N, C-alpha and C positions, 0 to 999 in steps of 0.2 A: 852677423850676416857673413855668409860664406861667399867668396868670389872665386869662380872657376869657369872653365869653358874656354871657347876659342875667342871670345870677345870680352872687353872690359865690362860690358853691360850684363854679362851673365852672372847673376847672383840670386841667392835665396836664403830665407831664414832656415836654420836647422830644424829638422822635424824627425819624428819617429813614426813608425808604422807598427800596428799590432801584428801578431802572427796571422790572424785572420785576413787582414788587409794585404799582407805580404803574399799569402796563398792565393788571393784573388788577382794580384798583380802579375805574378810569375807567368801564367799562361798568356797574358796580353803582351809580355815582353818576348816570349819565345815564339808566339804566333801573332804578330802585330797586324793591324789593318793597314796594309801598304797604301791603299788609296787615301786614307786619312793622313798618313805620314807624309805623303807627297805635298800636302798643303803647308806643312810646317818644317820640313827637314830636307836638306840636300844630301843627307846620309841614309835615305830610305832603303837603300840596297843592303845595308848592313844586316847581318844575321847574328842573333844572340843564341848562345848555346849554354845550357846548364852543364856544370861539371862538378858532380858531387864529391870528387876526390879533393876538391879545394875547400869544402864546407867547414873543415875544422879550423881554418884561420879566422881569428877574431879581430886581428889588426888589419885595417884596410890596406895600408902600404905594403905589408908583408904579403897579403893575399894578391894584391895587384902585381907585385914582383913575381911571385910564383906562377900566377896565371900567364903573365907575359912570357916567362921562360918556357912554360909548357906548350903554349899555343902559337908562339911566334912563327915557327917553321910551317905548321899546317895553315896558318893564316896567309903566309906568303904564297903558298901553293894555290890556295883558293883565290887570292887576289890576282895572281898571274892568269888563272883560268878565266876569271871575270873579265880581265883586260883583253884576253884573246877573244872571248865571245863578243865583246863590244866592238873590237876591231873588225871581226868577221861580219858583224851586223852592219857596220858602217860601210864596208866594202860592197855588200850586197845592195845597199841603198844607193851607193855612188856609182 
């Protein structure tokens, strides 16, 4: 059993997906049903983005490191924009 996530209760049995299952899942990750996510996640605002330039990494830890290095700056800019939009929205309501 793998334990991961933000709480000690987040765990799951390891599993594999076929190439066909993966191909069916990718569009749902890239274009999720946000109304459905609202019921299950406090992170429904997150956006997933495919980056084929990282596809050649087979080791998850190495892939994660390279993805973080590559996208940390752009994510920071997007997060700042989101925070600004939230602040402006709150000011309009208040």
